[in-house]
C-alpha positions as CSV (number, residue, x, y, z in Angstrom):
1,M,78.1,-38.3,-0.6
2,I,74.6,-37.8,-2.0
3,H,73.0,-34.8,-1.1
4,S,69.5,-33.7,-1.6
5,T,67.8,-30.4,-2.6
6,I,64.1,-28.8,-3.1
7,V,63.5,-28.4,-6.9
8,G,59.7,-27.6,-6.8
9,T,57.0,-26.3,-4.4
10,G,53.6,-25.9,-4.8
11,S,50.4,-25.4,-2.5
12,Y,46.9,-25.4,-2.4
13,L,43.9,-23.7,-0.3
14,P,40.4,-24.9,-0.7
15,G,37.4,-22.1,-0.9
16,E,37.1,-18.8,-0.6
17,P,38.7,-16.8,2.4
18,V,36.9,-17.1,5.5
19,T,37.7,-13.9,7.8
20,N,37.4,-13.5,11.5
21,D,33.7,-11.3,10.8
22,D,32.6,-14.4,8.8
23,L,33.1,-16.4,11.8
24,V,31.2,-13.9,14.1
25,A,28.2,-13.8,11.5
26,R,28.2,-17.9,11.9
27,G,27.6,-17.1,15.7
28,I,30.9,-17.7,17.6
29,E,31.5,-15.4,20.4
30,T,34.6,-13.7,19.5
31,S,35.3,-10.6,17.5
32,D,38.3,-9.6,14.6
33,E,39.8,-7.4,17.2
34,W,40.5,-10.2,19.6
35,I,41.6,-12.7,17.3
36,V,44.1,-10.6,15.5
37,A,45.6,-9.0,19.3
38,R,46.1,-12.3,20.3
39,T,47.6,-14.3,17.2
40,G,47.5,-12.1,14.1
41,I,45.2,-14.1,12.1
42,R,42.7,-12.7,9.7
43,A,41.4,-15.3,7.5
44,R,41.5,-18.8,6.9
45,H,40.4,-21.5,4.6
46,F,37.9,-24.2,4.7
47,A,37.3,-27.2,2.9
48,A,33.6,-28.0,1.8
49,P,31.9,-31.0,3.2
50,G,33.6,-34.1,2.1
51,V,36.9,-33.0,0.5
52,T,39.6,-35.0,1.8
53,A,43.2,-34.4,3.0
54,S,44.2,-36.4,0.0
55,E,42.5,-34.7,-2.1
56,L,43.9,-31.1,-1.0
57,A,47.6,-33.3,-1.5
58,L,46.9,-34.0,-4.8
59,V,46.6,-30.2,-5.9
60,A,49.8,-28.9,-4.3
61,A,51.8,-32.3,-5.5
62,R,50.7,-31.7,-8.7
63,R,51.9,-28.0,-8.7
64,A,55.1,-28.9,-6.8
65,I,55.8,-31.6,-9.7
66,E,55.3,-29.3,-12.4
67,A,57.4,-26.6,-11.2
68,A,60.1,-29.4,-10.8
69,G,59.9,-30.2,-14.1
70,C,59.5,-34.1,-13.9
71,A,57.2,-36.7,-14.5
72,V,55.3,-38.4,-11.9
73,D,56.8,-41.9,-12.3
74,D,60.3,-39.6,-11.5
75,I,59.0,-39.5,-8.1
76,D,59.7,-43.3,-6.1
77,L,59.1,-41.8,-2.2
78,V,55.6,-40.3,-1.2
79,I,55.1,-38.9,2.2
80,V,52.4,-37.3,3.6
81,A,52.4,-35.1,6.7
82,T,48.5,-35.1,8.2
83,S,46.4,-35.5,11.3
84,T,43.3,-35.9,9.5
85,P,44.0,-38.8,7.2
86,D,41.3,-39.5,4.7
87,Y,41.3,-43.1,6.4
88,I,42.2,-45.1,9.4
89,F,44.1,-46.8,6.3
90,P,45.1,-47.0,3.8
91,S,47.6,-44.1,4.3
92,T,47.0,-41.2,2.8
93,A,50.1,-41.2,0.9
94,T,49.0,-44.0,-0.7
95,L,46.0,-42.4,-2.0
96,V,47.9,-39.9,-3.2
97,Q,50.7,-42.2,-5.0
98,A,47.4,-43.6,-6.9
99,G,45.5,-40.1,-7.6
100,L,48.7,-38.8,-9.4
101,G,49.1,-42.3,-11.4
102,I,52.7,-43.4,-10.0
103,R,52.8,-46.9,-11.0
104,N,56.7,-47.6,-10.2
105,G,56.2,-49.5,-6.8
106,G,58.2,-46.5,-4.7
107,A,57.2,-46.1,-1.1
108,A,54.6,-44.5,0.5
109,F,53.8,-43.8,4.0
110,D,52.0,-40.8,6.2
111,V,54.1,-39.0,9.0
112,Q,51.9,-38.1,12.1
113,A,54.2,-35.6,14.2
114,V,50.8,-32.6,13.8
115,C,52.4,-29.5,12.9
116,C,55.8,-30.6,12.7
117,G,54.8,-33.4,10.5
118,F,56.3,-31.7,7.3
119,V,59.4,-30.9,8.9
120,Y,59.8,-34.6,10.2
121,G,58.6,-35.5,6.6
122,L,61.6,-33.9,5.2
123,A,63.9,-35.1,7.6
124,I,62.6,-38.6,6.4
125,A,63.2,-37.8,3.1
126,E,66.3,-36.5,3.1
127,K,67.6,-39.4,5.3
128,F,66.1,-41.9,2.4
129,I,67.9,-39.8,-0.7
130,A,71.2,-39.5,1.3
131,S,71.0,-43.5,1.7
132,G,70.9,-43.9,-2.1
133,S,67.8,-46.1,-2.0
134,H,65.5,-43.5,-3.0
135,R,66.6,-40.5,-5.8
136,R,63.2,-38.3,-5.7
137,A,60.7,-37.6,-3.1
138,L,57.5,-35.7,-2.8
139,V,56.9,-34.3,0.5
140,I,53.3,-33.0,1.3
141,G,51.7,-31.6,4.2
142,A,47.9,-31.9,4.1
143,E,45.1,-31.3,6.5
144,V,41.3,-30.7,6.8
145,F,41.3,-29.2,10.7
146,S,37.9,-27.9,10.2
147,R,36.7,-31.5,10.9
148,I,38.3,-31.6,14.5
149,L,37.3,-28.1,15.7
150,D,34.9,-27.6,18.5
151,W,32.7,-24.6,17.2
152,A,31.6,-23.6,20.8
153,D,35.4,-23.3,21.9
154,R,36.3,-19.8,20.7
155,G,40.0,-20.4,21.7
156,T,40.8,-22.7,19.2
157,C,38.0,-22.9,16.6
158,V,39.3,-19.6,15.4
159,L,43.1,-20.6,14.9
160,F,42.8,-23.3,12.2
161,G,42.4,-23.7,8.7
162,D,42.6,-26.7,5.9
163,G,45.3,-26.7,3.0
164,A,48.1,-28.5,1.6
165,G,51.6,-27.9,0.9
166,A,54.2,-29.8,-1.1
167,V,57.8,-29.9,-2.2
168,V,59.6,-32.3,-4.6
169,L,63.1,-33.4,-3.4
170,E,65.6,-34.9,-5.4
171,A,69.2,-36.3,-5.1
172,S,72.1,-33.7,-5.9
173,S,75.8,-33.5,-5.4
174,T,75.9,-30.2,-3.9
175,P,73.9,-29.8,-0.4
176,G,70.7,-28.0,-0.5
177,V,69.5,-29.6,2.8
178,R,72.2,-28.7,5.2
179,A,70.9,-30.0,8.2
180,T,68.4,-31.2,10.1
181,A,66.8,-31.6,13.9
182,L,63.8,-33.2,15.3
183,H,62.9,-33.9,18.6
184,A,59.7,-34.8,20.9
185,D,59.0,-34.9,24.3
186,G,55.9,-37.3,25.1
187,R,55.3,-35.8,28.6
188,H,53.8,-32.6,27.3
189,N,50.9,-35.0,25.3
190,A,48.3,-33.0,27.2
191,I,48.4,-29.6,26.3
192,L,47.5,-30.0,22.8
193,C,45.6,-33.1,22.1
194,V,42.4,-34.7,20.5
195,P,41.5,-37.0,22.9
196,G,39.4,-39.7,21.0
197,N,40.0,-42.7,19.2
198,V,37.4,-45.0,17.3
199,A,36.4,-48.4,18.8
200,A,34.0,-51.0,17.5
201,G,33.0,-48.5,14.8
202,K,32.2,-45.2,17.2
203,V,33.9,-42.2,18.1
204,T,35.2,-43.0,22.1
205,G,36.3,-40.2,23.9
206,D,36.8,-36.5,23.0
207,P,36.7,-36.3,19.1
208,F,37.7,-32.1,19.1
209,L,41.3,-30.4,19.5
210,R,41.8,-29.5,23.0
211,M,44.7,-27.0,23.8
212,D,46.2,-25.1,26.7
213,G,47.0,-21.9,24.9
214,Q,48.9,-20.1,27.5
215,A,51.0,-23.9,27.8
216,V,51.4,-24.3,24.3
217,F,52.7,-20.4,23.9
218,K,55.7,-21.3,26.2
219,F,56.6,-24.5,25.0
220,A,56.8,-23.0,21.6
221,V,58.5,-19.9,22.3
222,K,61.5,-21.9,23.7
223,V,61.9,-25.0,22.0
224,L,61.4,-22.9,18.1
225,G,64.3,-20.7,19.0
226,D,66.3,-23.5,20.4
227,V,65.8,-25.5,17.3
228,A,66.4,-23.0,14.9
229,Q,69.7,-22.3,16.6
230,E,70.7,-26.2,16.9
231,V,69.9,-26.7,12.7
232,I,72.4,-23.3,12.6
233,A,75.3,-25.1,14.5
234,L,75.0,-28.1,13.0
235,A,75.0,-27.1,9.3
236,G,78.3,-25.0,10.8
237,V,77.4,-21.9,8.8
238,P,77.4,-17.9,10.7
239,Q,74.0,-17.3,11.7
240,A,74.0,-13.8,9.9
241,S,74.3,-16.2,6.6
242,I,70.2,-16.9,6.9
243,D,68.3,-14.9,4.2
244,W,64.7,-16.4,5.3
245,L,62.9,-18.3,8.3
246,V,60.0,-20.0,7.3
247,P,58.5,-21.0,10.7
248,H,55.1,-22.8,11.5
249,Q,52.5,-20.4,11.0
250,A,50.6,-20.9,14.3
251,N,51.1,-17.6,16.2
252,I,52.4,-13.9,14.9
253,R,53.7,-13.4,18.5
254,I,55.8,-17.1,18.2
255,I,57.1,-16.1,15.1
256,Q,58.2,-12.6,16.2
257,S,60.0,-14.0,19.2
258,T,61.7,-16.5,17.1
259,A,63.3,-13.9,15.0
260,R,64.4,-11.9,17.9
261,R,66.2,-15.1,19.0
262,L,68.1,-15.4,15.3
263,G,68.6,-11.5,15.0
264,L,66.7,-11.5,11.8
265,P,64.0,-8.3,11.2
266,M,60.2,-9.4,10.4
267,D,60.9,-8.9,6.8
268,K,63.5,-11.9,6.5
269,V,60.5,-14.0,8.1
270,V,58.0,-15.4,5.9
271,T,54.5,-15.0,7.2
272,T,51.0,-16.5,6.4
273,V,49.3,-16.7,9.5
274,D,47.3,-13.6,8.8
275,R,45.7,-15.1,5.7
276,H,45.9,-18.8,6.2
277,G,45.7,-19.4,10.1
278,N,47.1,-22.6,11.3
279,T,47.2,-25.3,8.6
280,S,49.1,-27.6,10.9
281,A,51.6,-30.1,8.8
282,A,50.6,-27.6,5.5
283,S,51.7,-24.5,7.1
284,V,55.8,-24.7,6.7
285,P,54.9,-25.9,2.9
286,I,52.2,-23.3,2.0
287,A,54.3,-20.6,3.5
288,L,57.3,-21.8,1.5
289,D,55.4,-22.4,-1.8
290,C,53.6,-18.6,-1.3
291,A,57.5,-16.9,-0.5
292,V,59.1,-19.3,-3.5
293,R,56.3,-18.0,-6.0
294,A,55.8,-14.5,-5.0
295,G,59.8,-14.2,-5.5
296,Q,60.9,-13.7,-2.0
297,I,62.7,-16.9,-1.8
298,R,65.3,-17.5,-4.9
299,A,67.9,-19.9,-5.6
300,G,71.0,-19.3,-3.4
301,Q,69.5,-18.0,-0.8
302,R,69.7,-20.0,2.5
303,I,66.7,-20.6,4.5
304,V,65.5,-22.3,7.9
305,I,62.1,-23.9,8.4
306,E,60.6,-24.9,11.7
307,G,58.0,-26.5,13.3
308,V,56.2,-27.6,16.3
309,G,53.5,-29.5,17.2
310,G,51.0,-31.5,19.8
311,G,53.0,-34.4,21.4
312,F,55.3,-32.6,21.9
313,T,57.6,-32.7,18.4
314,W,59.5,-30.0,17.3
315,G,61.8,-29.8,14.7
316,A,64.2,-27.8,11.9
317,A,65.8,-28.1,8.6
318,L,68.4,-25.5,7.2
319,I,68.3,-25.2,3.1
320,D,70.5,-24.0,0.6
321,F,67.9,-23.6,-1.6
């Protein structure tokens, strides 16, 4: 049986941190105390005008490839999870493939599952590798959510940031990704969405992110706890064997709730939401890379990653690192 394992991680956050007080100085009617109390967020990063998701993804990808110790042409699958692609088409993944100089004709495509996109992408890549069709995958989450925020809506504009995170996943004789679980329920699409589109060269509808915060919170708390327990059961390992939880970085209270469901103390939960805000599909791989480079997550440890996003989509993976 062919397994897959993570052999390299990388991430990139553009520009300098933008604090809550910086947002107040820009004229947003809020306060540091209000934001921290409700979300745990103290800062986030925004890409400069004209900087695209593929540019952020390229930096994170190069760092992951360097950490993996492989050549760019060793990568035969590129998956980019994003809700803020450079173009309608071509895919952001093909732009990253070209930017890296990959010339082997391997597959490249985007995944759209919003904040759960990276988990979806990792699960897809694992299946490709397990099938024997591909040997080494680059899975990236990259977002420039600052482009779809309504700066007059303090309930949403303070929550999100820009960034990219990446992993290199390669074929292995020993288990790495032990179990994955992906879910969706389109009936809940209206509580978190960008209800606009492009037609005849013009934006129709509302081009900004809209969210029913209370409904999203309740939904996320339930499904994140459920799906984490699901992948642990699918992997057939004791819940007590989990060394780290790497959750989607949306809200500290949601993260704390999931940790309680798993019986994990918060010092076994990777949290970057205070520094980075919600970077959507990029949040899980950024948090993972930060923990690896800080020496928190080490070889031989067992982790659960999980995400939930508009759609509604949710999923998790149990990984022996």
